[in-house]
N, C-alpha and C positions, 0 to 999 in steps of 0.2 A: 149440684150444678155439673151438666158434662163438664169435661176438661178437652179441652178442641189438643187438635197432634197438629205437631210443629207447620206441618203442611198446609191445613184447614189453615192454620194462623198465617200461615206465609202468603198465603191467596186472600185470606182476609185484608190483611193490610195494604199487596197491591191494589186490589179492589177499592180501596182507600185512598189512600197516598200513590194514585200512579205516577204523576210527575214528577213528585222526590221520589219515588221508585226508580222510575227511569234515569235522574241527575243520578243516583247511588251506583247506579249496575254502570253507568257511563266515566265517571267518578274511578271506581273499582276496577275495569277497561286499562283505564288510560295509566293508571298504578301500576300495575302490572305490564306494560305496553315500555314502561320510563324501569323498571326493576331488570328488562331485557339487554334494555340498551344499554346504562352501566354495565352491566357485566361483560357484554361483548367487549363496551370501552376498556376495558379491565380488562379483559385478554389481551387485547389490540397492545394496550403501555406493556405488559408483562412480557408480553413475546419481544415488544423495541429492546428493552431493557437488558432483556439477557440478548441481542444480537449485538446492543452494543458492549456489555460486560466482555463479550469474543472479541472485538474488535483489538489491533495494533495498537501497543502502545503511542506507537510515533507511525506516519503513513504517509504515502502521497494523498492529494486528495484526491484524486480519479486515476485509478488503474489502467488507464491508455495516455500517451504521451501528449504532455501541456499543451499550450500555446508557445510558439517560439517567439526569442527575441533575437536581435542584431547581435551578431556579435563583433568588434573590435571593426574588422573587415569588411564589413555588412553583407559578411553571407548567410541564408537561410537553409532549412532544413524543412521539407517537403511535408504532407502530413500523412500520415499511415494508409492505406489501403482498408479497403472496410474489414476486408477475410484477416490483413493484421492485426484491426481493430480485435476481432475475437479470439482472435488466439492471444494475444497478449491478456484480454478483459481476464481468460482462464486462470486459472492456479498453476504455479509453474511444474511442468514436466522435463522430463530430461529424459534422452536418451541419448544411446553410444552410438556413434558412429565410426565408419572407418576411419584409420587413423588416430584411434585414442580419442576423438574428438566427445565430448561430453555436450550437446544444444540444450540448455537452459533458458527455456524459450515458456516468460510466461508471467504474471504476477506475482509477486513475494510475498505471503498472507502469511499469519503465524500458526506455526508447525511447517513451515519451508525448509527450513534448517532441517527438522529432523526429518523428514521425507531428504534430503541432501545429504543426512549422514547415513541415514542405508542405502542410497545408494551408492556411495563412497565404500561402505562396509561390504558390499557386493559385489560390483566391477569395481572397484580401487588399483588394482594388480594392473587395470586394464589402459585409464583414463591417463592420456597424457595432457590434456589440455579443457577447459570447462567453458566452452564458446553463450556467451552471456546475449540473449533479445529480451529485454524486458524494462517495464515502464516504473520500476518499481514497487512499494509497498514496505511493510516491515522493516524497520530499523533495525531491530534490536538479530531480526531473522539474519538478517544483511551481514550482521558482523561478524555474527557465531556462522554464517556460511564463507565469507571472507578469513576466516581465523583458520578456518577445516584447509581452507586450501594452501593455505601458507604452512601446515603442518603435514599433508600434503607433500609437496614440491610442484602442485601443477602450476602450468602456466595457466591463462585467461585472454579472453579473443572474444572481439567485437567484430564481426563481418564486416565486409562492406555494403555500407550502405543503411546498414541497422542501427536499433537504438540501445541504449544502454541510460534508461536514466532514474534522475532522483537519488533513492536509496538502490538502483543497480552500481554506479562506478564502485560504491563500498565493497560490494563481493570483487569486482573486476578488480580493485584495488589487492586483493591477495593472495592476486599470481607472482607467481618468481620472475615470470616473463609478463610482458600484460602489453600488447600486441592489438593495433587500431588498424582496420581497415580503409580503406580510400571512404571518404564521405562516411564513416561511421559518426554519429548522432552521440555523444556522452555528455552528458548536461546534469549539471545540479543546481538547485532550490531550498531555499528555510525549509529549513523540519519545522511540524509543527504537529501536536497535541489535538487528537479528537476530544470532545467530551467523554471524561470518560464516570462511572460511577464508582460515589467514594471520593471522589475530587469535588469539595464543599465547591471553592471557590475557584475563580479565575488563576489565582495567584498559585492554587495548587497545582496546576495546569500547567503553568509556567514554570516551577521548577522542575515538573516533571520532565519539560525539553530543553533544562537545565543540563541535565543530569545521563542526556542521552547525548546532545553537544558533547559533554565530556567525552563522554567514553567514545563519541565519533573520535575527535582528535589525538585519543590517544593511540587508538586503532591508527586511523593514518601514519601518526610518527611512529609506531612499532613496525608498518608496513617500508617504513622509508617515501613515503610521498610527502608534498612540501603541502604545509597549511594554505597556503596560499590557493590552495582546493577547495579546501573546505571556506575560506574566506568569500573565494565567490557565491557559495552555498548562499550566504549568511547575509550578502549583499544584495542576491537576487528573492524577489517576492513569489512568498508559494506557489501561484498560483500563473507563475511564469517558468522558464527553464535558459541557463545562461550553460548555453553550447561550446563545449572547451574547440580552439581551431587545433589543427594536428599539432603547431609548434609551442601553440601549453604545451599540450596534452604532455609533452618530451618537458618540455621545461618545468615545466611545476612534478614532473617525476613522476602522473597517475600512468601512463604508460611508457614501457621501453624501447616501445616501437609505434611510428604513426605513420601512416601511408600520407604523403605529402607537406613531410616535415622537415626540412633541408638535414643536412649532416652538419653536427654539432660547432664541425671544424670550421664552416662557412657560415655558419648565426655570428660566432665571433668576429669573422676577418669586416661584418660588419657594423660592428660596436663603434 
């Protein structure tokens, strides 16, 4: 008996079982497509996990100024322009201008403290004050930047009508002199820990937030700032901001000078 070749066997099988063959080929095509989809989903998942691994340990829930709330006297700050939002969305940049003013504009991201240290090492002899315009970001980096500012005896400033929110006031607190311009929006809110790989439960995230809170409180004490600043932060939901009035900035020692704040002698006279 002559042995049929594999091709002849396949042709013979197909001619005898046409319907079954078609179903088999369709099943194989669907199976192949499923494998491709699963591979793509796995790649997306891996990419997302890598991004989360690089996220700050503690951060602002958004990279632009958050919705405002009324202060005790009912004042509100307007929303930033689209151009300003775009600037604040980006990673913080540093630009030394006339008068020894280092303009620090943008979001405080993981690694911003390292970039700031490099800037100080390069131009520290010319820097007199760090002028902040930021919606905040990484608390760990903010604390590091503030301590560097104090170690180098720089002043800090928030110019007229500019934002310094979330973790940015921690950087501001590092200045030996801390000046707030007219209508400067200096605001705080609760800190929170975004989901982190390796943190198995919500309790782990809570523990992480507690450690950062303790670090921030110790830092403010070292900077000579009243811990009432942190109390205001903890009382304000993470999706809102509490903006300090000029009087509060000075009374709580967050600012040494605040445009619009009455001199201490006049404040005492009203008590």
